[in-house]
C-alpha positions in Angstrom: 69.2 24.6 97.1 71.8 26.6 95.3 75.4 27.4 96.4 77.8 29.9 94.8 81.5 29.3 95.3 83.8 32.3 95.0 87.2 33.5 96.4 89.7 36.2 96.1 92.7 34.0 95.0 91.2 33.6 91.5 89.7 30.8 89.4 92.9 28.7 89.4 92.9 28.1 93.2 92.5 24.6 94.5 90.5 26.0 97.4 87.4 26.4 95.2 87.1 22.6 94.7 87.3 22.1 98.5 84.2 24.3 99.0 82.4 23.0 96.0 82.8 19.4 97.3 81.4 20.3 100.7 78.4 22.1 99.1 77.7 19.2 96.8 77.8 16.6 99.6 75.4 18.8 101.6 72.9 18.6 98.7 73.5 22.0 97.0 73.5 22.7 93.3 76.8 24.3 92.8 78.1 27.1 90.6 81.7 28.3 90.8 82.2 32.0 89.8 85.6 33.4 90.8 87.8 36.3 89.8 89.7 35.7 86.6 92.8 37.0 88.4 93.8 37.3 92.0 91.9 39.9 93.9 93.4 39.7 97.4 92.8 42.7 99.6 89.8 43.8 97.5 87.5 44.1 100.6 83.9 44.6 99.5 84.9 46.4 96.3 82.4 46.4 93.4 85.2 46.7 90.8 84.6 44.9 87.6 85.4 44.9 83.9 82.9 45.2 81.1 82.9 43.7 77.6 80.3 45.0 75.1 78.4 46.6 78.0 78.3 43.4 80.1 80.4 42.0 83.0 83.2 40.0 81.4 82.6 36.3 82.1 84.1 33.2 80.4 83.8 29.5 81.2 87.0 28.2 82.8 87.4 25.1 84.9 88.7 25.5 88.4 91.2 22.8 89.3 89.9 19.6 90.9 86.2 20.4 90.4 83.9 17.4 89.9 82.4 16.8 86.5 79.3 18.8 85.7 79.9 21.8 87.9 79.6 25.1 86.1 82.8 27.1 86.5 83.2 30.7 85.4 86.1 33.2 85.4 84.7 36.7 86.1 86.7 39.9 85.6 85.4 41.3 88.9 86.2 41.6 92.6 84.6 38.8 94.7 82.1 41.1 96.4 80.8 42.1 93.0 80.5 38.5 92.0 78.4 37.8 95.1 76.3 41.0 94.4 75.6 39.8 90.8 74.7 36.3 92.1 72.2 37.8 94.5 70.3 39.1 91.4 70.4 35.8 89.6 73.4 36.6 87.4 74.8 33.0 87.5 71.7 30.9 87.2 69.4 31.9 90.1 69.9 33.5 93.5 71.9 31.2 95.7 70.8 30.1 99.2 74.5 29.9 100.3 77.7 31.7 99.3 81.0 30.0 100.2 84.1 32.2 99.8 87.6 30.7 99.8 89.4 28.6 100.7 91.7 31.5 100.9 95.5 31.1 100.9 96.4 32.9 104.1 94.6 33.6 107.3 91.9 36.3 107.6 91.8 37.2 111.2 91.3 40.2 113.5 90.0 43.6 112.6 92.2 43.3 109.4 89.4 41.3 107.8 88.0 44.7 106.8 90.5 44.5 103.9 89.8 40.9 102.9 88.2 40.1 99.5 87.3 36.6 100.9 85.3 38.1 103.8 84.1 41.0 101.6 82.3 38.5 99.3 80.6 36.9 102.2 79.5 40.3 103.6 78.2 41.3 100.2 76.1 38.1 100.0 74.7 38.5 103.5 73.5 42.0 102.9 71.3 40.5 100.2 69.8 37.9 102.5 72.1 35.0 101.5 73.8 32.8 104.2 77.5 33.0 103.8 80.7 31.5 105.0 84.3 32.7 104.5 87.0 30.0 104.8 90.8 30.6 105.0 93.9 28.6 105.6 96.9 29.8 107.6 99.5 29.3 104.8 100.5 31.1 101.7 100.6 27.7 99.9 98.5 25.3 101.8 99.3 21.5 101.8 96.5 20.1 103.8 93.3 21.0 101.9 91.6 18.0 103.5 91.7 19.7 106.9 89.9 22.7 105.4 87.3 20.3 103.9 86.8 18.6 107.3 86.1 22.0 109.0 84.0 23.2 106.0 81.7 20.2 106.1 81.0 20.8 109.8 80.2 24.5 109.4 78.1 24.1 106.2 75.9 21.6 108.0 75.5 24.0 111.0 74.8 27.0 108.8 72.2 25.0 106.8 70.1 24.5 109.9 70.7 27.8 111.7 68.9 31.1 111.0 71.9 33.4 110.3 70.1 36.7 109.8 72.7 39.4 109.1 75.6 37.2 110.4 78.6 36.0 108.4 80.6 33.1 109.6 84.4 33.7 109.2 86.4 30.5 109.5 90.2 30.0 109.7 91.9 26.7 109.5 95.6 25.8 110.4 97.5 24.1 107.7 98.0 20.8 109.5 97.0 17.2 109.0 93.5 16.4 110.1 94.7 14.3 113.1 96.8 17.2 114.3 93.9 19.7 114.3 92.9 20.5 117.9 89.2 21.2 116.9 87.0 24.2 116.2 86.6 27.1 118.6 84.5 30.2 118.4 86.8 33.1 118.8 86.7 36.9 119.0 88.6 39.0 116.5 92.2 39.9 117.4 93.0 43.6 117.7 94.4 43.7 114.2 95.1 40.3 112.9 96.3 38.9 109.6 95.3 39.5 106.0 97.1 39.3 102.7 97.0 41.6 99.7 98.5 41.6 96.3 99.8 44.6 94.4 100.0 44.5 90.6 102.9 46.4 89.3 102.9 48.0 85.8 105.3 45.5 84.3 103.1 42.6 85.4 105.2 41.6 88.3 103.3 40.8 91.5 104.2 41.8 95.0 102.4 40.0 97.8 102.1 41.8 101.1 100.9 40.3 104.4 99.6 42.8 106.9 100.2 41.5 110.4 99.5 44.0 113.1 99.0 41.5 116.0 101.8 39.4 117.4 100.5 35.9 117.0 101.0 35.0 120.7 100.0 38.4 122.2 96.2 37.6 122.3 96.1 33.8 122.9 92.3 33.6 123.1 91.6 35.6 119.9 91.1 34.1 116.4 94.8 34.8 115.6 96.0 33.3 118.9 93.9 30.1 118.7 94.8 29.6 115.1 98.5 29.8 115.9 98.0 27.1 118.6 96.4 24.7 116.2 92.7 25.4 116.5 90.3 26.1 113.6 88.4 29.3 114.6 84.9 30.5 113.9 83.9 34.1 114.3 80.4 35.5 113.6 80.4 38.9 112.0 77.6 41.3 111.5 77.0 42.7 108.1 76.6 46.5 108.0 73.8 47.8 110.1 72.6 51.1 111.7 73.6 51.5 115.3 71.0 53.6 117.2 72.6 53.1 120.6 74.2 56.6 120.5 72.2 59.7 119.6 73.6 62.1 117.1 72.2 65.6 117.8 70.0 67.3 115.2 71.2 70.3 113.4 68.7 73.1 113.8 68.1 75.2 110.7 66.5 78.6 110.4 
């Protein structure tokens, strides 16, 4: 079994090693392929950079990875990385794509803008089981809590037919013994998502879009996360909805 690990925080994020460790312990052969630079807010963009007519890729070790794990920096958005992986671009089509661990929550309908979730959606549209994992902190301290939750959901996804579903997981940045547990949750009306704007002089401006008061929808993913729960939300990859009929246009 193969697993691809990617993210939208870039190849230098410690969150990659968290997901890689979980996949390795679950018996997967792991390849890390992450953006060469941060791609927060990339959604499911297929943006990439070419070099000599090929996608620009270079070996670069992500921090904390175990020895022997292939690690690649790709000049591409995370959804394009998942797309390329689906066609064997990083050593064979993966059976699982893990995206994250993202710095900052991805909750509510705002996940539409998330590069972390976009990579998972891209993978699922190509028949690959996928999980997006995020932590509710701009600079997480308790990666071990993310690992605890990731181990649990990787085991579940490995024995569950996912179809066109993506599992979106959010984890509070707390010590493992302070975690209340994992709850399945609906999306908040808007939610939380982060994006980074690159200015011309190479300065970076980080924006957090927060259209939902954290306590206004207590049983949503945002509300439960704020109260100390890890949350799990099943998303459907794009599909055609035939429940409403669009009238035909008669032509002469």
